[in-house]
Residue, then its C-alpha position, 0 to 999 in steps of 0.5 A: m344233954n343241954n345241961n351237960l353242955k352248959a356244965y362243960e362250957s362252965t368247967s372249960t373256963l374255971g381257973l382261967s386267967q382274965v387274959d385267957l377268958i378274953l382269948k376265948v371270947y375272940d376265938g368264939a367271935i372269929a369262929a363265928f364270923t367264919e362259920a357265917a362266911e361259910l354258910y353264905r357261901k353255901n347260900d344258907l342265908n338263915a343259918g349264916y344270919e344266925k352265926m353272924e348274930k352269935a358273933k355280934k354277941f361275942v363282940t358285944h361282950l367285949y365292948t360292954t365289959l370295957d372299963p374306960k375309968n381304968g383303961g383310958e385311952i386304950a379302952e377307948r380305942l378298943g371301944k371304937i374297934y368293937a363299935f366298928v366291927l358291930s356296925q360292919t356286921d350290921i352291913a354284912q347281914a344286910t348285904k351279905d357281903l363276904k368282904i366285911i365279914d372277912d375284914n371283921i375276921s381280920v380285925l379281931k385276929n389283929v387284936r387278939e394277937g395283941w392279947q396273946g402277946l400280953k399273955e406271954q409277957q405275963k408268962n414271962g414275968a413281965g406282967n408282975k407287980a414290979e414291972s406292970g404295977n397290977n399285981g400281974a392280974k387282968p389288965e384293967f382296961v378290959t372289964s370292971a368284973 
C-alpha cells in the first residue's frame, strides 16, 4: 500500500510547472502547521510535534532550494522569512504556543499568495519571454534545479 501511495504522489507532481510545485510545498507546510495546531489543542502533544516536524521539512525544502545567485534580493528576503519560520517553529515545539503556529501559517499564506499571483501573471501572458526574460519558465530565484 505504501508503494501505491508513493506512486500516486509521484504522478500527482508530473507535468506541474515550477510555480505549481512550489505552491504544493507551501500547501503542505500550511496543512502540517494547521494539523499540528489542532493536535496541540486536543493535547495530543506527540502527534502535534510530529506534524511540526513535517512542516519544518516543507519549509526547509523551500529554504534549501533558493538560488541566491540568480534570485538576488528576493531570494535573500525569502531566505530570511524561511529562517524566521523555522526558528519560530522550534520555539512553538518547545512551548506549544499556538499563536506562534498561527503566525507561521499567516506568514506562509501571505508568501504563497505572492506565488499564486506570479502563476496568474504567467498564465495571462505576463510571464512570457518578451516580458520576463526567463522563457516563461520557473522564477530563477527559487531553485537551481
